[in-house]
A tleap script that builds the chain and sets N, CA, C and O, in Angstrom:
source leaprc.protein.ff14SB
mol = sequence {
  NMET GLU GLN ILE VAL GLU CYS PHE ILE ALA
  GLY GLY PRO GLN HIE GLY LEU VAL ARG LEU
  GLN LEU TRP ASP PRO GLN TYR PRO ALA PRO
  PRO VAL VAL ALA SER ASN ASP GLY LYS VAL
  CYS ILE ALA ALA ALA ARG LEU PRO ALA GLY
  GLN CYS SER LYS ARG PHE LEU VAL LEU HIE
  PRO GLN ALA THR GLY GLN GLN ILE LEU ALA
  MET VAL ALA ARG LEU ARG THR HIE ALA MET
  SER THR VAL CALA
}
set mol.1.N position { 0.841 -1.176 0.000 }
set mol.1.CA position { 0.000 0.000 0.000 }
set mol.1.C position { 0.891 1.246 0.000 }
set mol.1.O position { 1.830 1.353 0.789 }
set mol.2.N position { 0.587 2.164 -0.880 }
set mol.2.CA position { 1.373 3.395 -0.963 }
set mol.2.C position { 1.139 4.274 0.257 }
set mol.2.O position { 0.071 4.259 0.869 }
set mol.3.N position { 2.170 5.037 0.588 }
set mol.3.CA position { 2.056 6.006 1.663 }
set mol.3.C position { 2.722 7.304 1.226 }
set mol.3.O position { 3.540 7.318 0.306 }
set mol.4.N position { 2.369 8.374 1.886 }
set mol.4.CA position { 2.981 9.664 1.592 }
set mol.4.C position { 4.200 9.819 2.484 }
set mol.4.O position { 4.112 9.667 3.702 }
set mol.5.N position { 5.344 10.124 1.870 }
set mol.5.CA position { 6.583 10.342 2.610 }
set mol.5.C position { 7.065 11.768 2.367 }
set mol.5.O position { 6.701 12.398 1.374 }
set mol.6.N position { 7.881 12.261 3.279 }
set mol.6.CA position { 8.475 13.587 3.138 }
set mol.6.C position { 9.872 13.432 2.553 }
set mol.6.O position { 10.673 12.643 3.054 }
set mol.7.N position { 10.164 14.177 1.502 }
set mol.7.CA position { 11.487 14.168 0.877 }
set mol.7.C position { 12.135 15.533 1.094 }
set mol.7.O position { 11.666 16.541 0.566 }
set mol.8.N position { 13.213 15.558 1.871 }
set mol.8.CA position { 13.981 16.775 2.120 }
set mol.8.C position { 15.033 16.867 1.020 }
set mol.8.O position { 15.872 15.975 0.894 }
set mol.9.N position { 14.999 17.933 0.225 }
set mol.9.CA position { 15.852 18.043 -0.958 }
set mol.9.C position { 17.106 18.849 -0.636 }
set mol.9.O position { 17.027 19.974 -0.142 }
set mol.10.N position { 18.268 18.254 -0.925 }
set mol.10.CA position { 19.552 18.928 -0.740 }
set mol.10.C position { 20.165 19.212 -2.106 }
set mol.10.O position { 20.359 18.298 -2.908 }
set mol.11.N position { 20.467 20.478 -2.365 }
set mol.11.CA position { 21.111 20.875 -3.605 }
set mol.11.C position { 20.124 21.183 -4.716 }
set mol.11.O position { 18.931 20.898 -4.611 }
set mol.12.N position { 20.646 21.769 -5.776 }
set mol.12.CA position { 19.833 22.078 -6.946 }
set mol.12.C position { 18.889 23.242 -6.731 }
set mol.12.O position { 18.954 23.925 -5.709 }
set mol.13.N position { 18.005 23.468 -7.704 }
set mol.13.CA position { 17.112 24.627 -7.634 }
set mol.13.C position { 16.062 24.528 -6.526 }
set mol.13.O position { 15.471 25.542 -6.153 }
set mol.14.N position { 15.823 23.347 -6.003 }
set mol.14.CA position { 14.818 23.184 -4.947 }
set mol.14.C position { 15.443 22.894 -3.585 }
set mol.14.O position { 14.790 22.339 -2.701 }
set mol.15.N position { 16.704 23.268 -3.422 }
set mol.15.CA position { 17.405 23.027 -2.155 }
set mol.15.C position { 16.612 23.603 -0.989 }
set mol.15.O position { 16.160 24.747 -1.032 }
set mol.16.N position { 16.454 22.801 0.042 }
set mol.16.CA position { 15.778 23.252 1.249 }
set mol.16.C position { 14.289 22.987 1.281 }
set mol.16.O position { 13.652 23.180 2.317 }
set mol.17.N position { 13.722 22.549 0.175 }
set mol.17.CA position { 12.285 22.291 0.141 }
set mol.17.C position { 11.977 20.890 0.663 }
set mol.17.O position { 12.808 19.985 0.589 }
set mol.18.N position { 10.789 20.736 1.180 }
set mol.18.CA position { 10.289 19.429 1.591 }
set mol.18.C position { 9.131 19.097 0.658 }
set mol.18.O position { 8.145 19.829 0.579 }
set mol.19.N position { 9.273 17.987 -0.038 }
set mol.19.CA position { 8.250 17.585 -1.006 }
set mol.19.C position { 7.561 16.318 -0.518 }
set mol.19.O position { 8.217 15.371 -0.083 }
set mol.20.N position { 6.248 16.308 -0.592 }
set mol.20.CA position { 5.488 15.104 -0.268 }
set mol.20.C position { 5.434 14.223 -1.505 }
set mol.20.O position { 5.164 14.703 -2.606 }
set mol.21.N position { 5.689 12.941 -1.324 }
set mol.21.CA position { 5.816 12.020 -2.448 }
set mol.21.C position { 5.109 10.713 -2.104 }
set mol.21.O position { 5.190 10.247 -0.967 }
set mol.22.N position { 4.422 10.125 -3.069 }
set mol.22.CA position { 3.865 8.789 -2.875 }
set mol.22.C position { 4.981 7.763 -2.988 }
set mol.22.O position { 5.840 7.867 -3.863 }
set mol.23.N position { 4.969 6.775 -2.107 }
set mol.23.CA position { 5.988 5.730 -2.113 }
set mol.23.C position { 5.364 4.429 -1.638 }
set mol.23.O position { 4.589 4.416 -0.682 }
set mol.24.N position { 5.701 3.343 -2.302 }
set mol.24.CA position { 5.213 2.026 -1.911 }
set mol.24.C position { 6.331 1.301 -1.165 }
set mol.24.O position { 7.315 0.904 -1.790 }
set mol.25.N position { 6.211 1.117 0.155 }
set mol.25.CA position { 7.285 0.488 0.919 }
set mol.25.C position { 7.522 -0.975 0.557 }
set mol.25.O position { 8.554 -1.535 0.926 }
set mol.26.N position { 6.591 -1.606 -0.155 }
set mol.26.CA position { 6.804 -2.985 -0.584 }
set mol.26.C position { 7.727 -3.054 -1.798 }
set mol.26.O position { 8.282 -4.111 -2.098 }
set mol.27.N position { 7.890 -1.930 -2.496 }
set mol.27.CA position { 8.809 -1.856 -3.630 }
set mol.27.C position { 10.202 -1.583 -3.064 }
set mol.27.O position { 10.346 -0.675 -2.245 }
set mol.28.N position { 11.225 -2.326 -3.463 }
set mol.28.CA position { 12.523 -2.221 -2.800 }
set mol.28.C position { 13.286 -0.913 -3.034 }
set mol.28.O position { 14.214 -0.612 -2.284 }
set mol.29.N position { 12.925 -0.142 -4.036 }
set mol.29.CA position { 13.679 1.084 -4.333 }
set mol.29.C position { 13.123 2.274 -3.547 }
set mol.29.O position { 11.909 2.403 -3.396 }
set mol.30.N position { 14.007 3.143 -3.047 }
set mol.30.CA position { 13.541 4.360 -2.378 }
set mol.30.C position { 12.986 5.350 -3.400 }
set mol.30.O position { 13.216 5.191 -4.599 }
set mol.31.N position { 12.261 6.368 -2.941 }
set mol.31.CA position { 11.690 7.331 -3.892 }
set mol.31.C position { 12.765 8.176 -4.568 }
set mol.31.O position { 13.849 8.386 -4.023 }
set mol.32.N position { 12.442 8.653 -5.760 }
set mol.32.CA position { 13.288 9.607 -6.475 }
set mol.32.C position { 12.436 10.832 -6.784 }
set mol.32.O position { 11.211 10.747 -6.875 }
set mol.33.N position { 13.105 11.973 -6.945 }
set mol.33.CA position { 12.418 13.231 -7.213 }
set mol.33.C position { 13.072 13.874 -8.428 }
set mol.33.O position { 14.299 13.950 -8.495 }
set mol.34.N position { 12.282 14.336 -9.383 }
set mol.34.CA position { 12.805 15.094 -10.520 }
set mol.34.C position { 12.821 16.567 -10.131 }
set mol.34.O position { 11.801 17.113 -9.711 }
set mol.35.N position { 13.976 17.206 -10.269 }
set mol.35.CA position { 14.084 18.619 -9.905 }
set mol.35.C position { 13.642 19.502 -11.068 }
set mol.35.O position { 13.406 19.018 -12.175 }
set mol.36.N position { 13.535 20.786 -10.805 }
set mol.36.CA position { 13.090 21.734 -11.837 }
set mol.36.C position { 14.042 21.808 -13.023 }
set mol.36.O position { 13.631 22.181 -14.122 }
set mol.37.N position { 15.310 21.459 -12.815 }
set mol.37.CA position { 16.261 21.499 -13.927 }
set mol.37.C position { 16.325 20.168 -14.680 }
set mol.37.O position { 17.180 19.987 -15.547 }
set mol.38.N position { 15.417 19.232 -14.349 }
set mol.38.CA position { 15.335 17.969 -15.063 }
set mol.38.C position { 16.236 16.874 -14.538 }
set mol.38.O position { 16.204 15.757 -15.055 }
set mol.39.N position { 17.038 17.156 -13.529 }
set mol.39.CA position { 17.937 16.141 -12.981 }
set mol.39.C position { 17.207 15.327 -11.917 }
set mol.39.O position { 16.287 15.812 -11.258 }
set mol.40.N position { 17.639 14.083 -11.768 }
set mol.40.CA position { 17.000 13.175 -10.820 }
set mol.40.C position { 17.720 13.234 -9.479 }
set mol.40.O position { 18.939 13.075 -9.406 }
set mol.41.N position { 16.951 13.462 -8.427 }
set mol.41.CA position { 17.475 13.474 -7.062 }
set mol.41.C position { 17.185 12.107 -6.452 }
set mol.41.O position { 16.059 11.615 -6.520 }
set mol.42.N position { 18.210 11.496 -5.855 }
set mol.42.CA position { 18.048 10.154 -5.301 }
set mol.42.C position { 18.119 10.183 -3.777 }
set mol.42.O position { 18.746 11.060 -3.182 }
set mol.43.N position { 17.469 9.214 -3.171 }
set mol.43.CA position { 17.451 9.123 -1.711 }
set mol.43.C position { 18.818 8.679 -1.199 }
set mol.43.O position { 19.423 7.747 -1.730 }
set mol.44.N position { 19.294 9.366 -0.154 }
set mol.44.CA position { 20.570 9.026 0.459 }
set mol.44.C position { 20.394 8.512 1.879 }
set mol.44.O position { 21.262 7.811 2.399 }
set mol.45.N position { 19.276 8.856 2.509 }
set mol.45.CA position { 19.026 8.432 3.889 }
set mol.45.C position { 17.531 8.361 4.127 }
set mol.45.O position { 16.743 9.050 3.479 }
set mol.46.N position { 17.157 7.504 5.079 }
set mol.46.CA position { 15.752 7.369 5.456 }
set mol.46.C position { 15.651 7.445 6.970 }
set mol.46.O position { 16.466 6.869 7.690 }
set mol.47.N position { 14.652 8.153 7.435 }
set mol.47.CA position { 14.433 8.308 8.867 }
set mol.47.C position { 12.968 8.025 9.173 }
set mol.47.O position { 12.090 8.655 8.584 }
set mol.48.N position { 12.684 7.092 10.082 }
set mol.48.CA position { 11.288 6.878 10.468 }
set mol.48.C position { 10.711 8.151 11.079 }
set mol.48.O position { 11.397 8.864 11.811 }
set mol.49.N position { 9.465 8.426 10.778 }
set mol.49.CA position { 8.819 9.644 11.277 }
set mol.49.C position { 7.474 9.299 11.892 }
set mol.49.O position { 6.450 9.897 11.561 }
set mol.50.N position { 7.493 8.346 12.775 }
set mol.50.CA position { 6.245 7.916 13.380 }
set mol.50.C position { 5.883 6.521 12.921 }
set mol.50.O position { 6.628 5.878 12.182 }
set mol.51.N position { 4.747 6.072 13.363 }
set mol.51.CA position { 4.349 4.695 13.135 }
set mol.51.C position { 4.145 4.364 11.657 }
set mol.51.O position { 4.518 3.277 11.216 }
set mol.52.N position { 3.570 5.264 10.898 }
set mol.52.CA position { 3.229 4.961 9.501 }
set mol.52.C position { 3.856 5.936 8.517 }
set mol.52.O position { 3.386 6.047 7.385 }
set mol.53.N position { 4.886 6.633 8.912 }
set mol.53.CA position { 5.446 7.665 8.044 }
set mol.53.C position { 6.964 7.557 8.000 }
set mol.53.O position { 7.586 7.005 8.908 }
set mol.54.N position { 7.545 8.085 6.942 }
set mol.54.CA position { 8.999 8.092 6.786 }
set mol.54.C position { 9.434 9.409 6.166 }
set mol.54.O position { 8.661 10.086 5.489 }
set mol.55.N position { 10.688 9.752 6.414 }
set mol.55.CA position { 11.300 10.924 5.793 }
set mol.55.C position { 12.553 10.465 5.061 }
set mol.55.O position { 13.281 9.592 5.532 }
set mol.56.N position { 12.791 11.069 3.901 }
set mol.56.CA position { 13.972 10.747 3.113 }
set mol.56.C position { 14.774 12.013 2.856 }
set mol.56.O position { 14.207 13.086 2.644 }
set mol.57.N position { 16.087 11.882 2.877 }
set mol.57.CA position { 16.975 12.938 2.410 }
set mol.57.C position { 17.303 12.588 0.971 }
set mol.57.O position { 17.894 11.540 0.708 }
set mol.58.N position { 16.926 13.456 0.029 }
set mol.58.CA position { 17.219 13.206 -1.383 }
set mol.58.C position { 18.243 14.230 -1.865 }
set mol.58.O position { 18.174 15.411 -1.524 }
set mol.59.N position { 19.187 13.750 -2.661 }
set mol.59.CA position { 20.307 14.578 -3.108 }
set mol.59.C position { 20.225 14.879 -4.593 }
set mol.59.O position { 20.032 13.987 -5.419 }
set mol.60.N position { 20.374 16.152 -4.911 }
set mol.60.CA position { 20.533 16.587 -6.297 }
set mol.60.C position { 21.957 16.205 -6.713 }
set mol.60.O position { 22.854 16.232 -5.871 }
set mol.61.N position { 22.197 15.853 -7.975 }
set mol.61.CA position { 23.543 15.454 -8.398 }
set mol.61.C position { 24.619 16.515 -8.142 }
set mol.61.O position { 25.794 16.178 -8.001 }
set mol.62.N position { 24.230 17.786 -8.079 }
set mol.62.CA position { 25.213 18.849 -7.864 }
set mol.62.C position { 25.189 19.392 -6.437 }
set mol.62.O position { 25.701 20.482 -6.181 }
set mol.63.N position { 24.602 18.647 -5.513 }
set mol.63.CA position { 24.563 19.093 -4.118 }
set mol.63.C position { 25.977 19.159 -3.556 }
set mol.63.O position { 26.790 18.261 -3.776 }
set mol.64.N position { 26.257 20.231 -2.831 }
set mol.64.CA position { 27.567 20.383 -2.195 }
set mol.64.C position { 27.539 19.734 -0.815 }
set mol.64.O position { 26.472 19.455 -0.269 }
set mol.65.N position { 28.707 19.503 -0.269 }
set mol.65.CA position { 28.797 18.955 1.079 }
set mol.65.C position { 28.101 19.837 2.096 }
set mol.65.O position { 27.434 19.343 3.005 }
set mol.66.N position { 28.255 21.132 1.942 }
set mol.66.CA position { 27.622 22.078 2.861 }
set mol.66.C position { 26.093 21.979 2.781 }
set mol.66.O position { 25.419 22.018 3.811 }
set mol.67.N position { 25.549 21.851 1.583 }
set mol.67.CA position { 24.100 21.723 1.419 }
set mol.67.C position { 23.590 20.413 2.029 }
set mol.67.O position { 22.534 20.381 2.661 }
set mol.68.N position { 24.345 19.350 1.833 }
set mol.68.CA position { 23.944 18.054 2.388 }
set mol.68.C position { 23.941 18.110 3.910 }
set mol.68.O position { 22.984 17.669 4.546 }
set mol.69.N position { 25.007 18.650 4.496 }
set mol.69.CA position { 25.082 18.750 5.957 }
set mol.69.C position { 23.978 19.633 6.519 }
set mol.69.O position { 23.430 19.341 7.582 }
set mol.70.N position { 23.645 20.712 5.814 }
set mol.70.CA position { 22.570 21.599 6.268 }
set mol.70.C position { 21.236 20.862 6.291 }
set mol.70.O position { 20.449 21.032 7.221 }
set mol.71.N position { 20.981 20.051 5.281 }
set mol.71.CA position { 19.712 19.327 5.242 }
set mol.71.C position { 19.687 18.175 6.244 }
set mol.71.O position { 18.626 17.852 6.779 }
set mol.72.N position { 20.829 17.552 6.507 }
set mol.72.CA position { 20.891 16.522 7.550 }
set mol.72.C position { 20.555 17.151 8.901 }
set mol.72.O position { 19.804 16.574 9.687 }
set mol.73.N position { 21.111 18.330 9.167 }
set mol.73.CA position { 20.818 19.025 10.422 }
set mol.73.C position { 19.335 19.384 10.507 }
set mol.73.O position { 18.717 19.237 11.562 }
set mol.74.N position { 18.776 19.846 9.412 }
set mol.74.CA position { 17.347 20.199 9.401 }
set mol.74.C position { 16.480 18.957 9.609 }
set mol.74.O position { 15.479 19.002 10.324 }
set mol.75.N position { 16.867 17.865 8.986 }
set mol.75.CA position { 16.134 16.610 9.133 }
set mol.75.C position { 16.158 16.144 10.588 }
set mol.75.O position { 15.136 15.713 11.122 }
set mol.76.N position { 17.318 16.230 11.223 }
set mol.76.CA position { 17.437 15.847 12.638 }
set mol.76.C position { 16.594 16.751 13.525 }
set mol.76.O position { 15.890 16.273 14.414 }
set mol.77.N position { 16.664 18.052 13.286 }
set mol.77.CA position { 15.888 19.006 14.073 }
set mol.77.C position { 14.399 18.748 13.901 }
set mol.77.O position { 13.641 18.756 14.871 }
set mol.78.N position { 13.993 18.522 12.671 }
set mol.78.CA position { 12.584 18.253 12.382 }
set mol.78.C position { 12.139 16.971 13.083 }
set mol.78.O position { 11.037 16.910 13.629 }
set mol.79.N position { 12.996 15.948 13.069 }
set mol.79.CA position { 12.659 14.673 13.705 }
set mol.79.C position { 12.528 14.836 15.214 }
set mol.79.O position { 11.625 14.263 15.824 }
set mol.80.N position { 13.421 15.610 15.819 }
set mol.80.CA position { 13.388 15.799 17.268 }
set mol.80.C position { 12.177 16.615 17.692 }
set mol.80.O position { 11.633 16.401 18.776 }
set mol.81.N position { 11.749 17.547 16.849 }
set mol.81.CA position { 10.611 18.388 17.210 }
set mol.81.C position { 9.281 17.661 17.063 }
set mol.81.O position { 8.276 18.092 17.629 }
set mol.82.N position { 9.262 16.562 16.308 }
set mol.82.CA position { 8.009 15.829 16.125 }
set mol.82.C position { 7.887 14.639 17.060 }
set mol.82.O position { 6.849 13.978 17.085 }
set mol.83.N position { 8.930 14.355 17.831 }
set mol.83.CA position { 8.864 13.256 18.799 }
set mol.83.C position { 8.144 13.754 20.038 }
set mol.83.O position { 8.529 14.762 20.629 }
set mol.84.N position { 7.110 13.049 20.421 }
set mol.84.CA position { 6.337 13.498 21.589 }
set mol.84.C position { 6.431 12.521 22.723 }
set mol.84.O position { 5.841 12.745 23.780 }
savepdb mol mol.pdb
quit
């Protein structure tokens, strides 16, 4: 059964955005996101976000180390703020 996951985008024209994406957890591949410049952003990390939800860090091919680290920090902060 498909579920909606949050994709935190690092790098590219959509750096810093969180995109909601349909994903089927029974399919072995993680979600991918097409950016505005036509390049494919791939999942680099997955973080559980509650009982039925997940968050993914997706990387644009031209993402810099600084952009990746910034989004990892944001992902961690977001995860800590939603834990109750």
